[in-house]
Structure formats: C-alpha cells, structure tokens
C-alpha positions as semicolon CSV with decimal commas, in nm:
position;residue;x (nm);y (nm);z (nm)
1;M;-0,037;0,013;-0,026
2;Y;0,099;0,372;-0,098
3;G;0,013;0,640;0,074
4;R;0,045;1,019;-0,022
5;I;-0,013;1,385;0,091
6;I;-0,207;1,592;-0,143
7;D;-0,036;1,909;-0,156
8;P;-0,198;2,192;-0,315
9;R;0,049;2,371;-0,363
10;P;0,137;2,422;-0,747
11;A;0,413;2,190;-0,877
12;Y;0,642;2,263;-1,175
13;G;0,911;1,949;-1,305
14;G;0,930;1,819;-0,953
15;L;0,905;2,160;-0,798
16;I;0,714;2,257;-0,528
17;Q;0,595;2,650;-0,529
18;V;0,661;2,814;-0,202
19;C;0,342;2,976;-0,146
20;T;0,436;3,234;0,181
21;P;0,670;3,241;0,461
22;A;0,464;3,005;0,695
23;D;0,557;2,714;0,414
24;I;0,909;2,699;0,476
25;E;0,846;2,605;0,789
26;Y;0,645;2,283;0,700
27;L;0,843;2,173;0,379
28;V;1,151;2,233;0,614
29;K;1,051;2,017;0,905
30;E;0,867;1,759;0,648
31;S;1,217;1,703;0,529
32;E;1,428;1,692;0,851
33;V;1,172;1,422;0,987
34;V;1,099;1,211;0,634
35;T;1,484;1,197;0,428
36;G;1,666;1,242;0,821
37;N;1,859;1,469;0,666
38;R;1,924;1,781;0,820
39;G;1,793;2,116;0,593
40;R;1,582;2,163;0,273
41;K;1,738;2,275;-0,058
42;F;1,494;2,646;-0,250
43;V;1,590;2,722;-0,530
44;I;1,455;3,080;-0,694
45;C;1,341;3,033;-1,049
46;G;1,511;3,374;-1,149
47;A;1,785;3,486;-1,406
48;D;2,108;3,307;-1,227
49;R;1,849;3,042;-1,043
50;L;1,987;3,094;-0,687
51;A;2,003;2,784;-0,450
52;Y;1,963;2,762;-0,009
53;R;1,998;2,526;0,181
54;I;1,759;2,579;0,462
55;A;1,756;2,434;0,832
56;W;1,595;2,501;1,083
57;C;1,757;2,537;1,423
58;P;1,628;2,648;1,805
59;H;1,599;3,013;1,721
60;G;1,503;3,070;1,412
61;Y;1,653;2,928;1,025
62;Q;2,023;2,870;0,932
63;V;2,040;2,962;0,550
64;E;2,334;2,879;0,375
65;R;2,335;2,992;-0,022
66;L;2,452;2,683;-0,203
67;D;2,741;2,719;-0,509
68;E;2,696;2,465;-0,827
69;S;2,766;2,168;-0,672
70;D;2,545;2,233;-0,319
71;K;2,852;2,313;-0,095
72;P;2,744;2,661;0,137
73;T;2,920;2,947;0,028
74;S;2,799;3,178;0,317
75;T;2,567;3,107;0,597
76;M;2,314;3,336;0,766
77;Y;2,056;3,293;1,080
78;L;1,706;3,431;1,033
79;L;1,450;3,463;1,214
80;P;1,074;3,385;1,048
81;A;0,987;3,712;1,070
82;Q;1,270;3,897;0,886
83;F;1,243;3,641;0,584
84;G;1,049;3,961;0,397
85;A;1,327;4,176;0,418
86;H;1,599;3,896;0,294
87;G;1,644;3,814;-0,116
88;L;1,407;3,484;-0,070
89;G;1,082;3,680;0,139
90;E;1,106;3,892;-0,243
91;A;1,105;3,556;-0,454
92;I;0,810;3,444;-0,242
93;S;0,545;3,700;-0,295
94;R;0,717;3,716;-0,744
95;G;0,621;3,342;-0,714
96;Q;0,967;3,241;-0,772
97;L;1,085;3,018;-0,474
98;F;1,088;2,696;-0,495
99;T;1,180;2,394;-0,374
100;P;1,201;1,943;-0,493
101;A;0,910;1,760;-0,431
102;L;1,014;1,496;-0,182
103;S;0,972;1,073;-0,331
104;R;0,633;0,860;-0,271
105;L;0,715;0,695;0,103
106;K;0,609;0,287;0,150
107;V;0,368;0,282;0,356
108;S;0,288;-0,047;0,571
109;P;0,017;-0,157;0,631
C-alpha cells in the first residue's frame, strides 16, 4: 500500500512552489523528518537560479547560500519574521521560490 499527501501547492517539473513564508517551516521540518537529513534545498527560479539550504534551528533558520555543487558559500541566521527583508521573501512574493518534491513513501499496512 502506498500513501501520499495531496499537496495543493503548484508543482512544476518535480518542484513545489513556496507560496507563503509559513510554508518554509513546514517544508523544512517535513524534509528533516522524512529524509533524516538536516535542512532542505530551495531554489529561486530567476535568471541566476540561486540555491539555498534552509535548516531549522532553535532560534529560527540557518540559511546557507549554495554554489553549483551544493557546497555552502555563506551562512546566515534568520528569524521567520525576517524572511520578508531577505531575497527569499522577495522570491516568495513574486512566486519564484521552489523546492524539490520529496519522493513517495512506502507505508506499511
């Protein structure tokens, strides 16, 4: 038996659109629980296709800017309320922030 969560957010080519700043917390925690890995990759689908890894930490988020090989080039810490002032917040408001969809999970009966 296979289970899946029906997600109302638009998905394009295996990417899920982040529609609100509140989506980030859910998507990061979902990825950390399902994969066991810290953080989740997000991409600003603009001309430069900037990539970030966002991880949950006790005081907010750890945001790492990633290079072409997914290695961190810089790290900053943001509170959820600070996303609007960051490029990530601007990307959300323009509908340009996406994250890879997680693969379907096999659920035991």
